[in-house]
All heavy atoms as a GROMACS GRO file, in nm:
protein
  630
    1MET      N    1   0.084  -0.117   0.000
    1MET     CA    2   0.000   0.000   0.000
    1MET      C    3   0.089   0.124   0.000
    1MET      O    4   0.181   0.134   0.078
    1MET     CB    5  -0.089  -0.002   0.123
    1MET     CG    6  -0.156   0.130   0.149
    1MET     SD    7  -0.269   0.121   0.288
    1MET     CE    8  -0.418   0.096   0.197
    2GLU      N    9   0.059   0.216  -0.088
    2GLU     CA   10   0.138   0.337  -0.097
    2GLU      C   11   0.074   0.450  -0.020
    2GLU      O   12  -0.048   0.459  -0.011
    2GLU     CB   13   0.154   0.378  -0.243
    2GLU     CG   14   0.292   0.344  -0.289
    2GLU     CD   15   0.326   0.411  -0.418
    2GLU    OE1   16   0.326   0.534  -0.423
    2GLU    OE2   17   0.353   0.336  -0.511
    3LEU      N   18   0.156   0.534   0.036
    3LEU     CA   19   0.107   0.651   0.106
    3LEU      C   20   0.071   0.760   0.007
    3LEU      O   21   0.126   0.765  -0.103
    3LEU     CB   22   0.216   0.705   0.200
    3LEU     CG   23   0.257   0.614   0.314
    3LEU    CD1   24   0.377   0.675   0.385
    3LEU    CD2   25   0.143   0.594   0.411
    4PRO      N   26  -0.022   0.848   0.045
    4PRO     CA   27  -0.050   0.964  -0.040
    4PRO      C   28   0.079   1.043  -0.064
    4PRO      O   29   0.172   1.038   0.016
    4PRO     CB   30  -0.150   1.045   0.043
    4PRO     CG   31  -0.210   0.947   0.137
    4PRO     CD   32  -0.103   0.846   0.164
    5THR      N   33   0.083   1.118  -0.172
    5THR     CA   34   0.204   1.189  -0.212
    5THR      C   35   0.263   1.272  -0.100
    5THR      O   36   0.382   1.264  -0.073
    5THR     CB   37   0.175   1.280  -0.333
    5THR    OG1   38   0.123   1.198  -0.437
    5THR    CG2   39   0.300   1.350  -0.381
    6ALA      N   40   0.181   1.351  -0.029
    6ALA     CA   41   0.233   1.436   0.078
    6ALA      C   42   0.294   1.354   0.190
    6ALA      O   43   0.395   1.392   0.249
    6ALA     CB   44   0.123   1.526   0.133
    7ALA      N   45   0.235   1.239   0.220
    7ALA     CA   46   0.286   1.156   0.329
    7ALA      C   47   0.416   1.085   0.290
    7ALA      O   48   0.493   1.048   0.377
    7ALA     CB   49   0.180   1.053   0.369
    8ARG      N   50   0.441   1.067   0.161
    8ARG     CA   51   0.565   1.002   0.117
    8ARG      C   52   0.684   1.095   0.131
    8ARG      O   53   0.796   1.051   0.144
    8ARG     CB   54   0.553   0.957  -0.028
    8ARG     CG   55   0.482   0.824  -0.039
    8ARG     CD   56   0.480   0.778  -0.180
    8ARG     NE   57   0.370   0.849  -0.244
    8ARG     CZ   58   0.352   0.860  -0.374
    8ARG    NH1   59   0.437   0.807  -0.456
    8ARG    NH2   60   0.250   0.924  -0.424
    9ARG      N   61   0.659   1.224   0.129
    9ARG     CA   62   0.766   1.321   0.141
    9ARG      C   63   0.790   1.347   0.289
    9ARG      O   64   0.716   1.418   0.354
    9ARG     CB   65   0.728   1.452   0.072
    9ARG     CG   66   0.731   1.442  -0.078
    9ARG     CD   67   0.708   1.577  -0.145
    9ARG     NE   68   0.770   1.686  -0.073
    9ARG     CZ   69   0.707   1.801  -0.049
    9ARG    NH1   70   0.584   1.821  -0.087
    9ARG    NH2   71   0.770   1.898   0.016
   10ARG      N   72   0.893   1.291   0.342
   10ARG     CA   73   0.921   1.304   0.485
   10ARG      C   74   0.937   1.450   0.526
   10ARG      O   75   0.908   1.485   0.639
   10ARG     CB   76   1.044   1.224   0.524
   10ARG     CG   77   1.020   1.076   0.517
   10ARG     CD   78   1.145   1.001   0.552
   10ARG     NE   79   1.122   0.860   0.525
   10ARG     CZ   80   1.144   0.764   0.612
   10ARG    NH1   81   1.191   0.792   0.729
   10ARG    NH2   82   1.120   0.640   0.580
   11ASP      N   83   0.983   1.534   0.436
   11ASP     CA   84   1.002   1.674   0.471
   11ASP      C   85   0.870   1.752   0.474
   11ASP      O   86   0.866   1.864   0.521
   11ASP     CB   87   1.101   1.740   0.375
   11ASP     CG   88   1.050   1.741   0.231
   11ASP    OD1   89   0.983   1.645   0.190
   11ASP    OD2   90   1.078   1.839   0.160
   12ALA      N   91   0.760   1.690   0.427
   12ALA     CA   92   0.631   1.759   0.423
   12ALA      C   93   0.558   1.750   0.557
   12ALA      O   94   0.465   1.825   0.580
   12ALA     CB   95   0.543   1.698   0.314
   13LEU      N   96   0.601   1.661   0.644
   13LEU     CA   97   0.536   1.642   0.772
   13LEU      C   98   0.638   1.658   0.885
   13LEU      O   99   0.748   1.607   0.874
   13LEU     CB  100   0.475   1.502   0.782
   13LEU     CG  101   0.369   1.466   0.678
   13LEU    CD1  102   0.338   1.317   0.684
   13LEU    CD2  103   0.244   1.548   0.701
   14PRO      N  104   0.600   1.726   0.993
   14PRO     CA  105   0.694   1.738   1.105
   14PRO      C  106   0.690   1.612   1.192
   14PRO      O  107   0.630   1.610   1.299
   14PRO     CB  108   0.643   1.860   1.179
   14PRO     CG  109   0.496   1.862   1.151
   14PRO     CD  110   0.481   1.806   1.013
   15VAL      N  111   0.752   1.505   1.144
   15VAL     CA  112   0.751   1.377   1.215
   15VAL      C  113   0.895   1.339   1.249
   15VAL      O  114   0.982   1.340   1.163
   15VAL     CB  115   0.688   1.266   1.127
   15VAL    CG1  116   0.693   1.131   1.197
   15VAL    CG2  117   0.546   1.302   1.088
   16LEU      N  118   0.916   1.305   1.377
   16LEU     CA  119   1.048   1.259   1.416
   16LEU      C  120   1.078   1.126   1.348
   16LEU      O  121   0.987   1.043   1.330
   16LEU     CB  122   1.055   1.241   1.568
   16LEU     CG  123   1.040   1.369   1.650
   16LEU    CD1  124   1.030   1.335   1.798
   16LEU    CD2  125   1.157   1.462   1.624
   17PRO      N  126   1.201   1.102   1.309
   17PRO     CA  127   1.235   0.977   1.238
   17PRO      C  128   1.190   0.851   1.312
   17PRO      O  129   1.144   0.756   1.250
   17PRO     CB  130   1.387   0.983   1.226
   17PRO     CG  131   1.420   1.128   1.232
   17PRO     CD  132   1.317   1.190   1.324
   18GLU      N  133   1.200   0.850   1.444
   18GLU     CA  134   1.161   0.730   1.519
   18GLU      C  135   1.010   0.705   1.520
   18GLU      O  136   0.965   0.598   1.557
   18GLU     CB  137   1.214   0.736   1.664
   18GLU     CG  138   1.164   0.852   1.745
   18GLU     CD  139   1.254   0.975   1.741
   18GLU    OE1  140   1.330   0.993   1.645
   18GLU    OE2  141   1.243   1.055   1.836
   19ASN      N  142   0.932   0.805   1.477
   19ASN     CA  143   0.786   0.790   1.472
   19ASN      C  144   0.733   0.764   1.331
   19ASN      O  145   0.613   0.746   1.312
   19ASN     CB  146   0.717   0.914   1.530
   19ASN     CG  147   0.747   0.932   1.676
   19ASN    OD1  148   0.766   0.834   1.748
   19ASN    ND2  149   0.752   1.055   1.721
   20TRP      N  150   0.821   0.764   1.233
   20TRP     CA  151   0.777   0.753   1.094
   20TRP      C  152   0.701   0.624   1.066
   20TRP      O  153   0.600   0.625   0.996
   20TRP     CB  154   0.895   0.770   1.000
   20TRP     CG  155   0.850   0.784   0.858
   20TRP    CD1  156   0.870   0.696   0.757
   20TRP    CD2  157   0.774   0.891   0.803
   20TRP    NE1  158   0.811   0.741   0.642
   20TRP    CE2  159   0.752   0.862   0.668
   20TRP    CE3  160   0.722   1.010   0.855
   20TRP    CZ2  161   0.680   0.945   0.583
   20TRP    CZ3  162   0.651   1.093   0.770
   20TRP    CH2  163   0.630   1.061   0.637
   21ASP      N  164   0.744   0.511   1.119
   21ASP     CA  165   0.674   0.384   1.095
   21ASP      C  166   0.532   0.389   1.151
   21ASP      O  167   0.439   0.339   1.089
   21ASP     CB  168   0.749   0.266   1.156
   21ASP     CG  169   0.872   0.227   1.076
   21ASP    OD1  170   0.883   0.269   0.959
   21ASP    OD2  171   0.956   0.154   1.130
   22THR      N  172   0.515   0.452   1.266
   22THR     CA  173   0.382   0.464   1.325
   22THR      C  174   0.292   0.552   1.237
   22THR      O  175   0.176   0.520   1.215
   22THR     CB  176   0.390   0.521   1.468
   22THR    OG1  177   0.470   0.433   1.547
   22THR    CG2  178   0.253   0.534   1.530
   23VAL      N  179   0.346   0.659   1.185
   23VAL     CA  180   0.268   0.746   1.096
   23VAL      C  181   0.230   0.671   0.969
   23VAL      O  182   0.115   0.678   0.925
   23VAL     CB  183   0.345   0.876   1.064
   23VAL    CG1  184   0.276   0.957   0.956
   23VAL    CG2  185   0.363   0.958   1.191
   24ARG      N  186   0.324   0.599   0.912
   24ARG     CA  187   0.294   0.518   0.792
   24ARG      C  188   0.182   0.419   0.822
   24ARG      O  189   0.090   0.402   0.742
   24ARG     CB  190   0.418   0.441   0.746
   24ARG     CG  191   0.522   0.525   0.679
   24ARG     CD  192   0.643   0.442   0.635
   24ARG     NE  193   0.604   0.329   0.553
   24ARG     CZ  194   0.658   0.208   0.562
   24ARG    NH1  195   0.753   0.182   0.650
   24ARG    NH2  196   0.617   0.111   0.484
   25ALA      N  197   0.189   0.354   0.937
   25ALA     CA  198   0.087   0.257   0.974
   25ALA      C  199  -0.048   0.325   0.993
   25ALA      O  200  -0.151   0.276   0.946
   25ALA     CB  201   0.128   0.184   1.102
   26PHE      N  202  -0.050   0.442   1.059
   26PHE     CA  203  -0.177   0.512   1.083
   26PHE      C  204  -0.243   0.553   0.951
   26PHE      O  205  -0.364   0.539   0.934
   26PHE     CB  206  -0.155   0.633   1.172
   26PHE     CG  207  -0.283   0.699   1.214
   26PHE    CD1  208  -0.363   0.642   1.312
   26PHE    CD2  209  -0.324   0.817   1.155
   26PHE    CE1  210  -0.482   0.702   1.351
   26PHE    CE2  211  -0.443   0.878   1.192
   26PHE     CZ  212  -0.522   0.820   1.290
   27VAL      N  213  -0.164   0.601   0.858
   27VAL     CA  214  -0.219   0.638   0.726
   27VAL      C  215  -0.278   0.515   0.658
   27VAL      O  216  -0.385   0.522   0.596
   27VAL     CB  217  -0.111   0.706   0.638
   27VAL    CG1  218  -0.159   0.722   0.495
   27VAL    CG2  219  -0.070   0.839   0.698
   28ALA      N  220  -0.214   0.401   0.674
   28ALA     CA  221  -0.264   0.277   0.613
   28ALA      C  222  -0.393   0.229   0.680
   28ALA      O  223  -0.466   0.149   0.622
   28ALA     CB  224  -0.158   0.168   0.620
   29MET      N  225  -0.423   0.278   0.799
   29MET     CA  226  -0.542   0.235   0.874
   29MET      C  227  -0.668   0.309   0.833
   29MET      O  228  -0.774   0.286   0.891
   29MET     CB  229  -0.524   0.258   1.025
   29MET     CG  230  -0.409   0.190   1.091
   29MET     SD  231  -0.405   0.015   1.064
   29MET     CE  232  -0.253   0.002   0.975
   30GLN      N  233  -0.661   0.393   0.734
   30GLN     CA  234  -0.776   0.477   0.701
   30GLN      C  235  -0.902   0.398   0.668
   30GLN      O  236  -1.013   0.451   0.682
   30GLN     CB  237  -0.741   0.572   0.587
   30GLN     CG  238  -0.708   0.504   0.456
   30GLN     CD  239  -0.660   0.604   0.352
   30GLN    OE1  240  -0.700   0.719   0.355
   30GLN    NE2  241  -0.576   0.559   0.262
   31THR      N  242  -0.891   0.273   0.631
   31THR     CA  243  -1.010   0.192   0.602
   31THR      C  244  -1.045   0.099   0.718
   31THR      O  245  -1.133   0.014   0.704
   31THR     CB  246  -0.987   0.106   0.476
   31THR    OG1  247  -0.876   0.018   0.499
   31THR    CG2  248  -0.962   0.193   0.353
   32GLN      N  249  -0.980   0.114   0.832
   32GLN     CA  250  -0.999   0.022   0.943
   32GLN      C  251  -1.075   0.083   1.062
   32GLN      O  252  -1.068   0.034   1.172
   32GLN     CB  253  -0.864  -0.032   0.991
   32GLN     CG  254  -0.789  -0.110   0.885
   32GLN     CD  255  -0.871  -0.224   0.828
   32GLN    OE1  256  -0.938  -0.297   0.900
   32GLN    NE2  257  -0.868  -0.239   0.696
   33TRP      N  258  -1.150   0.189   1.038
   33TRP     CA  259  -1.227   0.251   1.144
   33TRP      C  260  -1.359   0.178   1.164
   33TRP      O  261  -1.424   0.137   1.069
   33TRP     CB  262  -1.255   0.398   1.113
   33TRP     CG  263  -1.132   0.483   1.129
   33TRP    CD1  264  -1.045   0.518   1.031
   33TRP    CD2  265  -1.083   0.538   1.250
   33TRP    NE1  266  -0.944   0.593   1.084
   33TRP    CE2  267  -0.965   0.608   1.219
   33TRP    CE3  268  -1.127   0.537   1.382
   33TRP    CZ2  269  -0.890   0.675   1.314
   33TRP    CZ3  270  -1.053   0.605   1.477
   33TRP    CH2  271  -0.936   0.672   1.443
   34ARG      N  272  -1.398   0.163   1.289
   34ARG     CA  273  -1.531   0.111   1.324
   34ARG      C  274  -1.620   0.229   1.353
   34ARG      O  275  -1.575   0.328   1.410
   34ARG     CB  276  -1.523   0.020   1.447
   34ARG     CG  277  -1.453  -0.109   1.419
   34ARG     CD  278  -1.459  -0.197   1.539
   34ARG     NE  279  -1.393  -0.323   1.507
   34ARG     CZ  280  -1.425  -0.437   1.561
   34ARG    NH1  281  -1.521  -0.443   1.652
   34ARG    NH2  282  -1.362  -0.547   1.527
   35TYR      N  283  -1.747   0.214   1.315
   35TYR     CA  284  -1.843   0.323   1.334
   35TYR      C  285  -1.960   0.275   1.418
   35TYR      O  286  -2.004   0.161   1.405
   35TYR     CB  287  -1.894   0.372   1.198
   35TYR     CG  288  -1.787   0.446   1.121
   35TYR    CD1  289  -1.695   0.377   1.044
   35TYR    CD2  290  -1.777   0.584   1.128
   35TYR    CE1  291  -1.594   0.444   0.975
   35TYR    CE2  292  -1.677   0.652   1.060
   35TYR     CZ  293  -1.586   0.581   0.983
   35TYR     OH  294  -1.488   0.648   0.917
   36GLY      N  295  -2.010   0.365   1.504
   36GLY     CA  296  -2.125   0.333   1.588
   36GLY      C  297  -2.254   0.360   1.513
   36GLY      O  298  -2.253   0.406   1.398
   37PRO      N  299  -2.368   0.333   1.578
   37PRO     CA  300  -2.498   0.352   1.515
   37PRO      C  301  -2.524   0.497   1.470
   37PRO      O  302  -2.599   0.521   1.377
   37PRO     CB  303  -2.599   0.312   1.622
   37PRO     CG  304  -2.522   0.249   1.731
   37PRO     CD  305  -2.378   0.281   1.712
   38SER      N  306  -2.457   0.592   1.535
   38SER     CA  307  -2.476   0.732   1.499
   38SER      C  308  -2.397   0.771   1.374
   38SER      O  309  -2.411   0.882   1.324
   38SER     CB  310  -2.432   0.821   1.615
   38SER     OG  311  -2.293   0.807   1.636
   39GLY      N  312  -2.313   0.679   1.327
   39GLY     CA  313  -2.232   0.709   1.210
   39GLY      C  314  -2.098   0.771   1.243
   39GLY      O  315  -2.021   0.805   1.154
   40HIS      N  316  -2.069   0.786   1.371
   40HIS     CA  317  -1.941   0.843   1.413
   40HIS      C  318  -1.840   0.731   1.441
   40HIS      O  319  -1.878   0.625   1.490
   40HIS     CB  320  -1.960   0.928   1.539
   40HIS     CG  321  -2.043   1.048   1.515
   40HIS    ND1  322  -2.175   1.055   1.551
   40HIS    CD2  323  -2.014   1.166   1.456
   40HIS    CE1  324  -2.223   1.172   1.517
   40HIS    NE2  325  -2.128   1.242   1.458
   41PRO      N  326  -1.712   0.757   1.414
   41PRO     CA  327  -1.611   0.655   1.442
   41PRO      C  328  -1.600   0.628   1.591
   41PRO      O  329  -1.610   0.721   1.672
   41PRO     CB  330  -1.483   0.715   1.386
   41PRO     CG  331  -1.507   0.861   1.376
   41PRO     CD  332  -1.654   0.880   1.360
   42THR      N  333  -1.580   0.502   1.627
   42THR     CA  334  -1.566   0.464   1.767
   42THR      C  335  -1.425   0.412   1.798
   42THR      O  336  -1.390   0.397   1.914
   42THR     CB  337  -1.668   0.355   1.805
   42THR    OG1  338  -1.648   0.241   1.721
   42THR    CG2  339  -1.810   0.406   1.790
   43GLY      N  340  -1.348   0.382   1.697
   43GLY     CA  341  -1.212   0.332   1.717
   43GLY      C  342  -1.168   0.250   1.599
   43GLY      O  343  -1.244   0.226   1.504
   44LEU      N  344  -1.046   0.206   1.605
   44LEU     CA  345  -0.989   0.125   1.497
   44LEU      C  346  -1.021  -0.023   1.518
   44LEU      O  347  -1.032  -0.069   1.632
   44LEU     CB  348  -0.837   0.143   1.492
   44LEU     CG  349  -0.788   0.279   1.443
   44LEU    CD1  350  -0.640   0.295   1.471
   44LEU    CD2  351  -0.817   0.296   1.295
   45ASP      N  352  -1.032  -0.095   1.410
   45ASP     CA  353  -1.048  -0.241   1.413
   45ASP      C  354  -0.907  -0.298   1.419
   45ASP      O  355  -0.834  -0.302   1.320
   45ASP     CB  356  -1.120  -0.288   1.287
   45ASP     CG  357  -1.131  -0.439   1.277
   45ASP    OD1  358  -1.071  -0.510   1.359
   45ASP    OD2  359  -1.200  -0.485   1.186
   46TYR      N  360  -0.866  -0.342   1.539
   46TYR     CA  361  -0.726  -0.383   1.559
   46TYR      C  362  -0.687  -0.506   1.478
   46TYR      O  363  -0.571  -0.519   1.440
   46TYR     CB  364  -0.696  -0.404   1.707
   46TYR     CG  365  -0.703  -0.276   1.786
   46TYR    CD1  366  -0.765  -0.272   1.910
   46TYR    CD2  367  -0.650  -0.158   1.737
   46TYR    CE1  368  -0.772  -0.154   1.983
   46TYR    CE2  369  -0.657  -0.040   1.808
   46TYR     CZ  370  -0.717  -0.039   1.931
   46TYR     OH  371  -0.724   0.078   2.002
   47ALA      N  372  -0.780  -0.596   1.453
   47ALA     CA  373  -0.746  -0.713   1.371
   47ALA      C  374  -0.707  -0.669   1.230
   47ALA      O  375  -0.606  -0.715   1.174
   47ALA     CB  376  -0.862  -0.812   1.367
   48GLY      N  377  -0.785  -0.579   1.172
   48GLY     CA  378  -0.753  -0.527   1.040
   48GLY      C  379  -0.626  -0.445   1.041
   48GLY      O  380  -0.545  -0.451   0.948
   49CYS      N  381  -0.607  -0.370   1.148
   49CYS     CA  382  -0.486  -0.288   1.161
   49CYS      C  383  -0.362  -0.376   1.166
   49CYS      O  384  -0.261  -0.346   1.104
   49CYS     CB  385  -0.493  -0.202   1.286
   49CYS     SG  386  -0.615  -0.069   1.278
   50LYS      N  387  -0.372  -0.483   1.242
   50LYS     CA  388  -0.258  -0.573   1.257
   50LYS      C  389  -0.217  -0.631   1.121
   50LYS      O  390  -0.100  -0.638   1.087
   50LYS     CB  391  -0.293  -0.685   1.355
   50LYS     CG  392  -0.177  -0.754   1.414
   50LYS     CD  393  -0.225  -0.846   1.527
   50LYS     CE  394  -0.110  -0.900   1.606
   50LYS     NZ  395  -0.151  -0.982   1.718
   51ALA      N  396  -0.317  -0.670   1.042
   51ALA     CA  397  -0.289  -0.724   0.909
   51ALA      C  398  -0.224  -0.618   0.820
   51ALA      O  399  -0.130  -0.647   0.745
   51ALA     CB  400  -0.417  -0.777   0.845
   52ALA      N  401  -0.273  -0.495   0.827
   52ALA     CA  402  -0.218  -0.387   0.745
   52ALA      C  403  -0.074  -0.356   0.787
   52ALA      O  404   0.012  -0.332   0.702
   52ALA     CB  405  -0.306  -0.263   0.755
   53VAL      N  406  -0.049  -0.356   0.917
   53VAL     CA  407   0.085  -0.329   0.967
   53VAL      C  408   0.182  -0.436   0.915
   53VAL      O  409   0.292  -0.405   0.869
   53VAL     CB  410   0.086  -0.322   1.121
   53VAL    CG1  411   0.228  -0.331   1.177
   53VAL    CG2  412   0.019  -0.194   1.167
   54ARG      N  413   0.140  -0.560   0.922
   54ARG     CA  414   0.226  -0.668   0.871
   54ARG      C  415   0.248  -0.655   0.720
   54ARG      O  416   0.357  -0.682   0.671
   54ARG     CB  417   0.164  -0.803   0.904
   54ARG     CG  418   0.177  -0.836   1.050
   54ARG     CD  419   0.125  -0.974   1.079
   54ARG     NE  420   0.140  -1.005   1.220
   54ARG     CZ  421   0.058  -1.081   1.287
   54ARG    NH1  422  -0.047  -1.136   1.228
   54ARG    NH2  423   0.076  -1.105   1.415
   55ALA      N  424   0.144  -0.614   0.646
   55ALA     CA  425   0.157  -0.596   0.501
   55ALA      C  426   0.258  -0.487   0.468
   55ALA      O  427   0.323  -0.492   0.364
   55ALA     CB  428   0.021  -0.564   0.439
   56LEU      N  429   0.272  -0.390   0.557
   56LEU     CA  430   0.372  -0.284   0.538
   56LEU      C  431   0.513  -0.332   0.575
   56LEU      O  432   0.610  -0.260   0.555
   56LEU     CB  433   0.338  -0.162   0.624
   56LEU     CG  434   0.220  -0.078   0.581
   56LEU    CD1  435   0.187   0.024   0.689
   56LEU    CD2  436   0.248  -0.009   0.449
   57GLY      N  437   0.521  -0.451   0.633
   57GLY     CA  438   0.650  -0.504   0.674
   57GLY      C  439   0.696  -0.450   0.810
   57GLY      O  440   0.814  -0.454   0.842
   58LEU      N  441   0.600  -0.399   0.888
   58LEU     CA  442   0.631  -0.343   1.019
   58LEU      C  443   0.594  -0.442   1.129
   58LEU      O  444   0.516  -0.534   1.107
   58LEU     CB  445   0.555  -0.211   1.040
   58LEU     CG  446   0.580  -0.103   0.935
   58LEU    CD1  447   0.488   0.015   0.958
   58LEU    CD2  448   0.725  -0.060   0.935
   59ARG      N  449   0.648  -0.419   1.247
   59ARG     CA  450   0.615  -0.503   1.362
   59ARG      C  451   0.504  -0.437   1.444
   59ARG      O  452   0.515  -0.320   1.482
   59ARG     CB  453   0.738  -0.524   1.451
   59ARG     CG  454   0.839  -0.618   1.390
   59ARG     CD  455   0.953  -0.655   1.483
   59ARG     NE  456   0.945  -0.596   1.615
   59ARG     CZ  457   1.030  -0.504   1.662
   59ARG    NH1  458   1.129  -0.463   1.588
   59ARG    NH2  459   1.017  -0.457   1.783
   60TRP      N  460   0.397  -0.513   1.470
   60TRP     CA  461   0.282  -0.464   1.546
   60TRP      C  462   0.325  -0.408   1.682
   60TRP      O  463   0.282  -0.301   1.722
   60TRP     CB  464   0.181  -0.577   1.561
   60TRP     CG  465   0.059  -0.542   1.639
   60TRP    CD1  466   0.024  -0.590   1.760
   60TRP    CD2  467  -0.046  -0.453   1.599
   60TRP    NE1  468  -0.096  -0.538   1.800
   60TRP    CE2  469  -0.141  -0.453   1.702
   60TRP    CE3  470  -0.068  -0.374   1.487
   60TRP    CZ2  471  -0.258  -0.376   1.698
   60TRP    CZ3  472  -0.184  -0.297   1.483
   60TRP    CH2  473  -0.277  -0.299   1.586
   61GLY      N  474   0.409  -0.481   1.752
   61GLY     CA  475   0.453  -0.438   1.884
   61GLY      C  476   0.527  -0.306   1.882
   61GLY      O  477   0.526  -0.232   1.980
   62LYS      N  478   0.591  -0.275   1.771
   62LYS     CA  479   0.668  -0.151   1.760
   62LYS      C  480   0.577  -0.030   1.740
   62LYS      O  481   0.607   0.079   1.787
   62LYS     CB  482   0.767  -0.161   1.644
   62LYS     CG  483   0.852  -0.038   1.628
   62LYS     CD  484   0.948  -0.049   1.513
   62LYS     CE  485   1.023   0.082   1.497
   62LYS     NZ  486   1.091   0.094   1.372
   63VAL      N  487   0.465  -0.047   1.670
   63VAL     CA  488   0.382   0.069   1.635
   63VAL      C  489   0.250   0.077   1.712
   63VAL      O  490   0.184   0.180   1.707
   63VAL     CB  491   0.352   0.072   1.483
   63VAL    CG1  492   0.480   0.083   1.403
   63VAL    CG2  493   0.270  -0.046   1.438
   64PHE      N  494   0.213  -0.027   1.786
   64PHE     CA  495   0.081  -0.030   1.848
   64PHE      C  496   0.057   0.087   1.945
   64PHE      O  497  -0.048   0.153   1.939
   64PHE     CB  498   0.056  -0.163   1.919
   64PHE     CG  499  -0.079  -0.170   1.986
   64PHE    CD1  500  -0.194  -0.169   1.910
   64PHE    CD2  501  -0.090  -0.175   2.123
   64PHE    CE1  502  -0.319  -0.175   1.969
   64PHE    CE2  503  -0.214  -0.181   2.184
   64PHE     CZ  504  -0.329  -0.180   2.107
   65ALA      N  505   0.150   0.114   2.034
   65ALA     CA  506   0.130   0.222   2.131
   65ALA      C  507   0.111   0.357   2.061
   65ALA      O  508   0.023   0.436   2.098
   65ALA     CB  509   0.247   0.229   2.229
   66GLY      N  510   0.190   0.382   1.959
   66GLY     CA  511   0.176   0.507   1.884
   66GLY      C  512   0.045   0.514   1.809
   66GLY      O  513  -0.018   0.620   1.801
   67LEU      N  514   0.001   0.400   1.754
   67LEU     CA  515  -0.129   0.397   1.685
   67LEU      C  516  -0.241   0.431   1.782
   67LEU      O  517  -0.335   0.503   1.746
   67LEU     CB  518  -0.155   0.260   1.623
   67LEU     CG  519  -0.080   0.228   1.495
   67LEU    CD1  520  -0.108   0.085   1.453
   67LEU    CD2  521  -0.120   0.324   1.385
   68ARG      N  522  -0.234   0.379   1.903
   68ARG     CA  523  -0.338   0.408   2.003
   68ARG      C  524  -0.342   0.557   2.034
   68ARG      O  525  -0.449   0.616   2.043
   68ARG     CB  526  -0.309   0.330   2.132
   68ARG     CG  527  -0.344   0.186   2.126
   68ARG     CD  528  -0.495   0.161   2.139
   68ARG     NE  529  -0.543   0.203   2.269
   68ARG     CZ  530  -0.652   0.275   2.290
   68ARG    NH1  531  -0.726   0.314   2.189
   68ARG    NH2  532  -0.689   0.311   2.410
   69LEU      N  533  -0.225   0.620   2.048
   69LEU     CA  534  -0.221   0.764   2.074
   69LEU      C  535  -0.283   0.842   1.958
   69LEU      O  536  -0.360   0.936   1.979
   69LEU     CB  537  -0.078   0.810   2.098
   69LEU     CG  538  -0.014   0.766   2.229
   69LEU    CD1  539   0.133   0.804   2.231
   69LEU    CD2  540  -0.087   0.828   2.347
   70MET      N  541  -0.249   0.803   1.837
   70MET     CA  542  -0.303   0.872   1.720
   70MET      C  543  -0.453   0.847   1.707
   70MET      O  544  -0.529   0.937   1.669
   70MET     CB  545  -0.227   0.830   1.594
   70MET     CG  546  -0.083   0.876   1.596
   70MET     SD  547   0.008   0.830   1.449
   70MET     CE  548  -0.051   0.955   1.337
   71GLU      N  549  -0.498   0.727   1.738
   71GLU     CA  550  -0.640   0.695   1.735
   71GLU      C  551  -0.717   0.783   1.834
   71GLU      O  552  -0.821   0.841   1.799
   71GLU     CB  553  -0.660   0.547   1.771
   71GLU     CG  554  -0.804   0.505   1.787
   71GLU     CD  555  -0.817   0.366   1.846
   71GLU    OE1  556  -0.730   0.324   1.926
   71GLU    OE2  557  -0.915   0.298   1.812
   72ILE      N  558  -0.668   0.793   1.956
   72ILE     CA  559  -0.734   0.875   2.058
   72ILE      C  560  -0.740   1.021   2.014
   72ILE      O  561  -0.844   1.086   2.026
   72ILE     CB  562  -0.662   0.860   2.194
   72ILE    CG1  563  -0.685   0.719   2.248
   72ILE    CG2  564  -0.708   0.966   2.293
   72ILE    CD1  565  -0.592   0.681   2.362
   73ALA      N  566  -0.630   1.073   1.960
   73ALA     CA  567  -0.627   1.212   1.914
   73ALA      C  568  -0.725   1.233   1.799
   73ALA      O  569  -0.796   1.335   1.794
   73ALA     CB  570  -0.486   1.250   1.870
   74ALA      N  571  -0.733   1.137   1.707
   74ALA     CA  572  -0.827   1.149   1.595
   74ALA      C  573  -0.971   1.147   1.644
   74ALA      O  574  -1.055   1.226   1.599
   74ALA     CB  575  -0.803   1.036   1.494
   75LEU      N  576  -1.002   1.057   1.738
   75LEU     CA  577  -1.138   1.049   1.792
   75LEU      C  578  -1.174   1.179   1.866
   75LEU      O  579  -1.286   1.230   1.851
   75LEU     CB  580  -1.153   0.930   1.886
   75LEU     CG  581  -1.154   0.794   1.817
   75LEU    CD1  582  -1.147   0.682   1.921
   75LEU    CD2  583  -1.278   0.778   1.730
   76GLU      N  584  -1.081   1.234   1.941
   76GLU     CA  585  -1.106   1.361   2.010
   76GLU      C  586  -1.132   1.472   1.911
   76GLU      O  587  -1.219   1.557   1.931
   76GLU     CB  588  -0.989   1.396   2.103
   76GLU     CG  589  -0.984   1.310   2.226
   76GLU     CD  590  -0.861   1.335   2.312
   76GLU    OE1  591  -0.772   1.415   2.271
   76GLU    OE2  592  -0.852   1.276   2.420
   77ALA      N  593  -1.057   1.475   1.802
   77ALA     CA  594  -1.075   1.579   1.701
   77ALA      C  595  -1.212   1.567   1.634
   77ALA      O  596  -1.280   1.668   1.612
   77ALA     CB  597  -0.964   1.569   1.595
   78VAL      N  598  -1.254   1.446   1.605
   78VAL     CA  599  -1.385   1.424   1.542
   78VAL      C  600  -1.497   1.462   1.638
   78VAL      O  601  -1.595   1.525   1.600
   78VAL     CB  602  -1.400   1.278   1.495
   78VAL    CG1  603  -1.542   1.246   1.457
   78VAL    CG2  604  -1.307   1.250   1.380
   79GLN      N  605  -1.482   1.424   1.764
   79GLN     CA  606  -1.586   1.451   1.864
   79GLN      C  607  -1.598   1.599   1.898
   79GLN      O  608  -1.702   1.644   1.943
   79GLN     CB  609  -1.562   1.369   1.989
   79GLN     CG  610  -1.581   1.221   1.966
   79GLN     CD  611  -1.528   1.135   2.079
   79GLN    OE1  612  -1.473   1.184   2.175
   79GLN    NE2  613  -1.545   1.004   2.065
   80SER      N  614  -1.491   1.676   1.879
   80SER     CA  615  -1.494   1.818   1.914
   80SER      C  616  -1.560   1.905   1.806
   80SER      O  617  -1.579   2.023   1.827
   80SER     CB  618  -1.352   1.868   1.941
   80SER     OG  619  -1.277   1.873   1.822
   81ARG      N  620  -1.594   1.845   1.694
   81ARG     CA  621  -1.657   1.923   1.586
   81ARG      C  622  -1.800   1.954   1.618
   81ARG      O  623  -1.875   1.892   1.676
   81ARG     CB  624  -1.654   1.845   1.456
   81ARG     CG  625  -1.519   1.839   1.395
   81ARG     CD  626  -1.532   1.795   1.253
   81ARG     NE  627  -1.428   1.698   1.221
   81ARG     CZ  628  -1.433   1.622   1.116
   81ARG    NH1  629  -1.534   1.625   1.035
   81ARG    NH2  630  -1.336   1.541   1.089
   0.00000   0.00000   0.00000
């Protein structure tokens, strides 16, 4: 799976090198959101995320904590609208 053009350019995003794999994984998770009855996202589907992370050639244990932080931040941003 390829990242969008802006995400492929490391200089386009203020991401520390040690966090780049987590950002790549989070971008790949865009189709792995679960939605509640109201139509709002409730969180990521971790089984699907795990498969996507492996498809990227990354280790789940290395990126999981960062994915959780990004998931929480994304949910807070959606809920604050």
